[in-house]
C-alpha positions as CSV (number, residue, x, y, z in Angstrom):
1,X,71.2,6.3,6.6
2,X,71.1,2.7,5.3
3,X,71.2,1.4,8.9
4,X,68.4,3.8,9.9
5,X,66.2,2.6,7.0
6,X,66.9,-1.0,7.7
7,X,66.0,-0.6,11.4
8,X,62.8,1.4,10.6
9,X,61.8,-1.2,8.1
10,X,62.2,-4.1,10.4
11,X,60.4,-2.4,13.3
12,X,57.5,-1.4,11.1
13,X,57.2,-4.7,9.1
14,X,58.8,-7.5,11.0
15,X,58.6,-9.6,7.8
16,X,57.7,-9.1,4.2
17,X,54.2,-9.8,2.9
18,X,55.5,-13.0,1.3
19,X,56.8,-14.2,4.8
20,X,60.3,-14.7,3.4
21,X,62.6,-14.1,6.4
22,X,65.6,-13.5,4.2
23,X,64.1,-10.4,2.6
24,X,64.3,-8.2,5.7
25,X,67.4,-7.8,7.8
26,X,66.8,-8.4,11.5
27,X,68.4,-5.3,13.1
28,X,67.9,-6.4,16.7
29,X,67.1,-9.5,18.7
30,X,69.2,-11.8,16.5
31,X,70.7,-13.4,19.6
32,X,67.3,-13.9,21.3
33,X,65.5,-17.2,21.7
34,X,63.8,-18.5,18.6
35,X,60.3,-17.9,20.1
36,X,61.1,-14.3,20.7
37,X,62.6,-13.9,17.2
38,X,59.3,-15.2,15.8
39,X,57.4,-12.6,17.8
40,X,59.7,-9.8,16.5
41,X,59.2,-11.0,13.0
42,X,55.4,-11.1,13.3
43,X,53.4,-8.3,11.6
44,X,52.1,-5.5,13.7
45,X,48.4,-5.3,14.5
46,X,46.3,-3.3,12.1
47,X,46.2,-0.1,14.2
48,X,50.0,0.1,14.8
49,X,50.7,-1.0,11.2
50,X,48.5,1.9,9.9
51,X,50.5,4.3,12.1
52,X,53.8,3.0,10.8
53,X,52.6,3.4,7.2
54,X,52.5,7.1,7.6
55,X,55.8,7.2,9.5
56,X,57.6,5.1,6.8
57,X,56.3,7.5,4.2
58,X,57.9,10.4,6.2
59,X,61.1,8.4,6.4
60,X,61.1,8.0,2.6
61,X,60.7,11.7,2.2
62,X,63.7,12.3,4.5
63,X,65.9,9.7,2.7
64,X,64.9,11.1,-0.7
65,X,65.8,14.6,0.5
66,X,69.2,13.3,1.8
67,X,69.9,11.6,-1.5
68,X,69.1,14.8,-3.5
69,X,71.3,16.8,-1.1
70,X,74.2,14.4,-1.4
71,X,74.4,15.0,-5.1
72,X,76.0,18.4,-4.4
73,X,78.7,16.7,-2.3
74,X,79.9,14.3,-5.1
75,X,82.9,15.3,-7.1
76,X,82.7,16.0,-10.8
77,X,83.8,13.5,-13.4
78,X,87.1,15.3,-14.0
79,X,87.9,15.3,-10.3
80,X,87.6,11.5,-10.3
81,X,90.3,10.9,-12.9
82,X,93.2,8.9,-11.5
83,X,91.3,7.9,-8.4
84,X,90.1,4.5,-7.3
85,X,86.5,5.6,-7.0
86,X,83.9,5.8,-9.8
87,X,80.6,7.6,-10.0
88,X,78.7,4.3,-10.0
89,X,80.3,3.3,-6.7
90,X,79.4,6.6,-5.2
91,X,75.8,6.6,-6.4
92,X,74.8,3.0,-5.7
93,X,74.6,3.0,-1.9
94,X,72.3,6.0,-1.7
95,X,70.1,4.8,-4.6
96,X,69.8,1.4,-2.9
97,X,68.8,3.1,0.4
98,X,66.1,5.1,-1.4
99,X,64.8,2.0,-3.1
100,X,64.7,0.1,0.2
101,X,62.7,2.9,1.8
102,X,60.3,2.9,-1.2
103,X,59.8,-0.9,-0.9
104,X,59.1,-0.6,2.8
105,X,56.4,2.1,2.1
106,X,54.8,0.0,-0.6
107,X,54.8,-3.2,1.6
108,X,53.3,-1.5,4.6
109,X,50.6,0.2,2.5
110,X,49.7,-3.1,0.8
111,X,49.4,-4.6,4.3
112,X,47.2,-1.6,5.3
113,X,44.8,-2.4,2.4
114,X,44.6,-6.0,3.4
115,X,43.7,-5.1,7.0
116,X,41.2,-2.4,6.0
117,X,39.3,-4.7,3.6
118,X,39.3,-7.6,6.0
119,X,37.7,-5.5,8.7
120,X,35.2,-4.1,6.2
121,X,34.4,-7.7,4.9
122,X,33.7,-9.0,8.4
123,X,31.4,-6.1,9.4
124,X,29.5,-6.3,6.1
125,X,29.0,-10.0,6.4
126,X,27.5,-9.6,9.8
127,X,25.1,-7.0,8.6
128,X,24.1,-9.1,5.6
129,X,23.5,-12.2,7.6
130,X,21.7,-10.4,10.4
131,X,19.5,-7.9,8.7
132,X,19.6,-8.9,5.0
133,X,21.3,-5.7,3.8
134,X,24.1,-5.3,1.2
135,X,26.2,-2.5,2.7
136,X,27.7,-1.0,-0.4
137,X,28.2,2.3,1.5
138,X,30.7,0.6,3.8
139,X,32.8,-0.7,0.9
140,X,32.7,2.7,-0.8
141,X,33.7,4.4,2.5
142,X,36.6,2.0,2.9
143,X,37.9,2.7,-0.6
144,X,37.5,6.5,-0.1
145,X,39.4,6.4,3.2
146,X,42.3,4.5,1.6
147,X,42.3,7.0,-1.2
148,X,43.0,9.7,1.4
149,X,45.6,7.7,3.3
150,X,47.7,5.9,0.7
151,X,50.7,7.4,-1.0
152,X,51.4,4.5,-3.3
153,X,47.9,3.5,-4.4
154,X,49.0,2.4,-7.9
155,X,51.4,-0.1,-6.3
156,X,48.5,-1.5,-4.2
157,X,46.2,-2.0,-7.2
158,X,46.1,-5.8,-6.8
159,X,45.3,-5.6,-3.1
160,X,42.6,-3.1,-3.6
161,X,41.0,-5.2,-6.3
162,X,41.1,-8.4,-4.3
163,X,39.9,-6.5,-1.2
164,X,36.8,-5.3,-3.0
165,X,36.1,-8.8,-4.3
166,X,36.5,-10.1,-0.7
167,X,34.0,-7.6,0.7
168,X,31.4,-8.3,-2.0
169,X,31.8,-12.1,-1.7
170,X,31.3,-11.9,2.1
171,X,28.2,-9.8,1.6
172,X,26.8,-12.3,-0.8
173,X,27.6,-15.2,1.6
174,X,25.9,-13.2,4.4
175,X,22.8,-12.6,2.3
176,X,22.7,-16.3,1.4
177,X,22.9,-17.1,5.1
178,X,20.1,-14.6,5.9
179,X,17.8,-16.3,3.3
180,X,18.4,-19.8,4.6
181,X,15.4,-21.2,6.5
182,X,13.4,-18.1,5.5
183,X,10.6,-17.8,2.9
184,X,10.1,-16.0,-0.4
185,X,10.0,-12.6,1.3
186,X,13.6,-13.0,2.4
187,X,14.6,-14.2,-1.1
188,X,13.1,-11.2,-2.7
189,X,14.8,-8.9,-0.2
190,X,18.1,-10.4,-1.2
191,X,17.3,-9.9,-4.9
192,X,16.3,-6.3,-4.2
193,X,19.6,-5.7,-2.3
194,X,21.6,-7.2,-5.2
195,X,19.7,-5.2,-7.8
196,X,20.2,-2.0,-5.8
197,X,23.9,-2.7,-5.4
198,X,24.5,-3.4,-9.1
199,X,22.8,-0.2,-10.1
200,X,24.1,1.9,-7.2
201,X,27.0,1.7,-4.9
202,X,29.0,-0.9,-6.9
203,X,29.1,1.6,-9.8
204,X,30.4,4.2,-7.4
205,X,33.0,1.8,-6.0
206,X,34.3,0.8,-9.4
207,X,34.6,4.5,-10.3
208,X,36.5,5.3,-7.1
209,X,38.8,2.3,-7.6
210,X,39.6,3.4,-11.1
211,X,40.4,6.9,-9.9
212,X,42.5,5.5,-7.0
213,X,44.6,3.1,-9.1
214,X,44.8,5.2,-12.2
215,X,42.7,2.7,-14.2
216,X,44.8,-0.4,-13.4
217,X,41.9,-2.5,-12.0
218,X,40.1,-3.0,-15.3
219,X,38.5,-6.3,-14.3
220,X,37.1,-5.2,-10.9
221,X,33.6,-4.3,-12.2
222,X,33.2,-7.7,-14.0
223,X,34.4,-9.6,-10.9
224,X,32.1,-7.8,-8.5
225,X,29.1,-8.0,-10.8
226,X,29.7,-11.7,-11.3
227,X,29.5,-12.5,-7.6
228,X,26.4,-10.4,-7.1
229,X,24.6,-11.6,-10.2
230,X,25.3,-15.2,-9.2
231,X,23.5,-14.7,-5.9
232,X,20.7,-12.7,-7.5
233,X,20.2,-15.5,-10.0
234,X,20.0,-18.2,-7.4
235,X,17.6,-16.3,-5.2
236,X,15.3,-15.2,-7.9
237,X,15.3,-18.6,-9.6
238,X,14.3,-20.2,-6.3
239,X,11.5,-17.7,-6.0
240,X,10.2,-18.5,-9.5
241,X,10.4,-22.2,-8.7
242,X,8.3,-21.7,-5.6
243,X,5.8,-19.7,-7.7
244,X,5.5,-22.6,-10.1
245,X,5.0,-25.1,-7.3
246,X,2.3,-22.9,-5.7
247,X,0.3,-22.2,-8.9
248,X,0.4,-25.9,-9.7
249,X,-1.7,-26.6,-6.7
250,X,-4.2,-24.0,-7.8
251,X,-5.0,-25.5,-11.2
252,X,-7.0,-28.5,-10.0
253,X,-10.4,-28.4,-11.7
254,X,-12.1,-30.2,-8.8
255,X,-15.2,-32.4,-9.3
256,X,-17.0,-32.4,-12.6
257,X,-20.2,-34.2,-11.4
258,X,-22.3,-31.0,-11.3
259,X,-22.4,-28.2,-13.8
260,X,-21.9,-24.7,-12.3
261,X,-25.0,-23.4,-14.1
262,X,-27.1,-25.7,-12.0
263,X,-27.5,-28.6,-14.5
264,X,-26.8,-32.1,-13.4
265,X,-24.1,-33.6,-15.6
266,X,-25.6,-37.1,-15.2
267,X,-29.0,-36.1,-16.6
268,X,-29.7,-36.6,-20.3
269,X,-28.7,-33.4,-22.1
270,X,-27.8,-31.7,-18.9
271,X,-31.3,-30.6,-18.1
272,X,-31.4,-27.6,-15.8
273,X,-32.9,-28.1,-12.4
274,X,-32.6,-24.6,-11.0
275,X,-31.6,-21.0,-11.9
276,X,-29.2,-20.3,-9.0
277,X,-26.7,-17.4,-9.4
278,X,-23.7,-18.4,-11.4
279,X,-20.5,-18.3,-9.2
280,X,-17.1,-17.4,-10.5
281,X,-15.2,-20.7,-11.1
282,X,-13.2,-21.6,-8.0
283,X,-10.1,-22.9,-9.9
284,X,-9.9,-19.6,-11.9
285,X,-10.3,-17.6,-8.7
286,X,-7.5,-19.6,-7.0
287,X,-5.2,-19.3,-10.0
288,X,-5.7,-15.6,-10.6
289,X,-5.4,-14.9,-6.8
290,X,-2.1,-16.7,-6.8
291,X,-0.9,-14.4,-9.7
292,X,-2.1,-11.3,-7.9
293,X,-0.4,-12.4,-4.7
294,X,2.9,-13.0,-6.7
295,X,2.6,-9.5,-8.2
296,X,2.1,-7.9,-4.7
297,X,5.2,-9.7,-3.3
298,X,7.4,-8.5,-6.1
299,X,6.0,-5.0,-5.9
300,X,6.6,-4.8,-2.2
301,X,10.3,-5.8,-2.5
302,X,11.4,-4.5,-5.9
303,X,8.7,-2.2,-7.2
304,X,7.3,-2.3,-10.7
305,X,10.2,-0.6,-12.6
306,X,13.3,-2.4,-11.3
307,X,15.0,-4.1,-14.3
308,X,16.8,-7.4,-14.0
309,X,20.3,-6.7,-15.4
310,X,20.9,-10.1,-17.0
311,X,17.7,-10.0,-19.0
312,X,16.8,-6.3,-19.4
313,X,13.2,-7.0,-18.2
314,X,11.5,-5.9,-15.0
315,X,11.4,-8.4,-12.1
316,X,7.6,-7.9,-11.9
317,X,7.1,-9.0,-15.5
318,X,9.3,-12.0,-15.2
319,X,7.5,-13.2,-12.1
320,X,4.1,-12.5,-13.6
321,X,5.1,-14.3,-16.8
322,X,6.3,-17.3,-14.9
323,X,3.1,-17.5,-12.8
324,X,0.9,-17.0,-15.9
325,X,2.7,-19.7,-17.9
326,X,2.4,-22.1,-14.9
327,X,-1.3,-21.5,-14.5
328,X,-2.1,-22.0,-18.2
329,X,0.1,-25.1,-18.4
330,X,-1.5,-26.6,-15.3
331,X,-5.0,-26.0,-16.5
332,X,-4.4,-27.2,-20.0
333,X,-2.9,-30.4,-18.5
334,X,-5.9,-30.9,-16.3
335,X,-8.3,-30.3,-19.3
336,X,-6.4,-32.7,-21.5
337,X,-6.5,-35.4,-18.8
338,X,-10.3,-35.0,-18.4
339,X,-11.2,-34.4,-22.1
340,X,-12.5,-37.9,-22.7
341,X,-14.9,-37.7,-19.7
342,X,-16.4,-34.4,-20.5
343,X,-19.9,-33.8,-21.7
344,X,-20.6,-31.3,-24.5
345,X,-21.8,-28.5,-22.1
346,X,-18.8,-29.0,-19.9
347,X,-16.4,-28.8,-22.8
348,X,-18.1,-25.7,-24.0
349,X,-17.9,-24.1,-20.6
350,X,-14.3,-25.0,-20.0
351,X,-13.4,-23.7,-23.5
352,X,-14.9,-20.3,-22.8
353,X,-13.3,-20.2,-19.3
354,X,-9.9,-20.9,-21.0
355,X,-10.6,-18.1,-23.5
356,X,-11.3,-15.7,-20.6
357,X,-8.1,-16.8,-19.0
358,X,-6.1,-16.1,-22.2
359,X,-7.8,-12.7,-22.6
360,X,-6.8,-11.8,-19.1
361,X,-3.2,-13.1,-19.1
362,X,-2.2,-12.7,-22.8
363,X,0.4,-9.9,-22.2
364,X,2.3,-12.2,-19.8
365,X,2.1,-15.5,-21.7
366,X,4.9,-16.8,-23.8
367,X,4.4,-17.7,-27.5
368,X,4.8,-21.4,-26.7
369,X,2.2,-21.4,-23.9
370,X,-0.2,-19.4,-26.1
371,X,0.1,-22.1,-28.7
372,X,-0.5,-24.9,-26.2
373,X,-3.6,-23.0,-24.9
374,X,-5.0,-22.4,-28.4
375,X,-4.6,-26.0,-29.2
376,X,-6.4,-27.1,-26.0
377,X,-9.2,-24.7,-26.7
378,X,-9.7,-26.0,-30.2
379,X,-9.9,-29.5,-28.9
380,X,-12.5,-28.4,-26.3
381,X,-14.6,-26.7,-28.9
382,X,-14.4,-29.8,-31.1
383,X,-15.6,-31.9,-28.1
384,X,-18.5,-29.5,-27.6
385,X,-19.5,-29.8,-31.3
386,X,-18.5,-26.3,-32.5
387,X,-17.0,-26.9,-35.9
388,X,-16.0,-23.3,-36.4
389,X,-15.0,-22.5,-32.9
390,X,-16.9,-21.0,-29.9
391,X,-17.0,-17.4,-30.9
392,X,-20.8,-17.4,-31.2
393,X,-23.3,-15.3,-29.1
394,X,-23.4,-17.8,-26.3
395,X,-19.7,-18.0,-26.0
396,X,-19.3,-14.2,-26.0
397,X,-22.1,-13.9,-23.4
398,X,-20.3,-16.4,-21.1
399,X,-17.0,-14.6,-21.4
400,X,-18.6,-11.3,-20.6
401,X,-20.2,-12.9,-17.6
402,X,-16.8,-14.2,-16.4
403,X,-15.3,-10.7,-16.9
404,X,-18.1,-9.3,-14.8
405,X,-17.7,-11.9,-12.0
406,X,-13.9,-11.7,-12.1
407,X,-13.8,-7.9,-12.5
408,X,-11.3,-7.5,-9.6
409,X,-8.8,-9.9,-11.3
410,X,-9.3,-8.4,-14.7
411,X,-8.6,-4.9,-13.3
412,X,-5.5,-6.1,-11.4
413,X,-4.0,-8.2,-14.3
414,X,-5.2,-6.4,-17.4
415,X,-3.4,-3.1,-16.8
């Protein structure tokens, strides 16, 4: 029986997983050339190794049955008195045979896990880099298939945990490759895939792994989430940086040589020359349009209810807040730079336009940015000669006019 187990183990494994040739006895080919011996000791391909795994499990069942049956053939303790044999000498060979068969089954099943996760990782990486999809279903299917096939899953806990981490890491690398040389739409797609995986299939995978290994892989959820959240943070932060760069180009105030109400800034007192219709300020239109566009991009990829796990806030709000802060910061910077060159009518007009902007974006602005904007507004009103602020009838009328002209933006951003 021992020779049979040794031969079956060598044929199925060739070598141990640690590649230590002394661990497995070479039952044939010992006199062959060194090159042929190396081939005999090489692990079998994945398909043949998987078949041998089930066969070795059957061998263990047979050996275990033989060991149990041999118990009935052993003499009792009183029959051994005066003889050279002891019970320990009679039990050790069969116990070692059963242990060797058990080790062979565990080794081949660990190898089976390694092969399965390697195949899954390569296919998931190709799908991620080609179509920008995080295939959590493939990982879950792989774990479920192993759950049906393995007989020593608890002894393969380490390989299962490392295999899941490998698949997720390859998916993240594939998504990063997909985003490379693409625009914000691809970045948001990657973020959406990560968010869906964190709240969907990864939860199912962790639950399946816990059931399969009897709760031995306690750190697998943290490890998988860490890789996914690292990619998500990189992609979303790059998107937010692009938003900041884009809105920065929209905050330019343009020329101040002519008043938009039709008065020449160079004439004394800004005397009106005509009563042409008042247009909506171009810089406000550009800024608010950039914010609306940002909102549409995030809505298309992530919807308006998807929450960012690391912050507990929706992606839409985070993007809108970043864009709103960038717009107000840029406009306040421009106003401060031009403050000394403004006439009173211009300062009054810009103060009311800034107030309109704050009214429209207030729900998205941070406390620090609100403070910056209020300080800039006070300086504008002071420049315009309003000692108590610009909340008078003229100021209210101008803000109402801006709300009328910019009704589309107010409706889009004031929800």
